[in-house]
C-alpha positions, 0 to 999 in steps of 0.5 A: 294086523295081529290075531290072538286068543285066550281060554281058560278053566275057573272052577270053584270049591266052597262050603257054607255052614249055617250054625244058626238062623241068620249066621253063615260061616263060608270058605272058598277056593277058586281060580279066576282069569281075566283076559286082556281087552283091546286096549292091552293087545293093541297099544300106542307105541311112539304115536303108532298102534302096535299089536302086542302079541306077548300080553298074556291073560291074568290068572289067579287062585284065591282062598277066602274065609269069612263070616256074615250074619245079624242078631237082634239086640233088645226089642228093636236093636240089630247087630250085623257083620260081614268079614272075609279074609282072602289071599290071591296068588296071581300070575301075569297080572296086567299092570300099567305105567302112568307115563308116556311109553317110550324106548325104555317102556315098550308098552303101557300095559305089562304082565307082572311075573307073580304077585300076591293080593291078601287082606281083610274086608270087614263091615259091622253095622250096630242099630241100637234103635230104629233112629240110630245106626253106626255102620263101619267099614275097615279094609286091610290090603296088602298087594305086592310083587313076589320075588320079581326080577326088577321090583323084588317083594315091592308093594303095589302102588295105588291101593292103601294098606288101611282104609276106614269108613264110618257113618252115624245115621240119626233119624229114620229112612225118611229124614235123617242126618248122617255124618261120615268119615273116611280115613286113610292114615298112610297113603299108598305107594305112587310107583312100582319101585316104592320110591315115592308115596302119597299122603294120608287123608281124612274126608268128613261128610 
């Protein structure tokens, strides 16, 4: 048994400028909302499905600024980019415990009070020739609690601070070799109290 409803108003304000053909500058300020699903509203506690009427929707105001575009290099070369910096202030972010629920953890999904998501996403593509292309993607993520009663300003787990993905393609669309690298120099925290950390890694493909 249980009944729950949610509603939200999510406006978005933005500006887009094109200083030259193929080049854009933009800025946005928007509100977002994510509602709990069935799995968050009805959770299993001690083997019994329970209605969690206290679960709230997740809301955020996000500001972002960035640029995207491409320019020609010589006869057939090309340089493209897509760079965005963002900062999101969240209230009621839905977080999960990756352990069995017990008396000390009454629900596997809970609402944090206030959290912060900020970072940079940058993509760069360099094509000096039709048969040669270098593609790079770098992500910087700073996700954390904000003055939380239990976790202070600790970082949120799972998401590493830096991720770099690179690919070098030799050949054309029909036939090519593309060695690639995914590098996480330092792994993310594994818990909300920031007591355990996963290791960094590099994947070669």
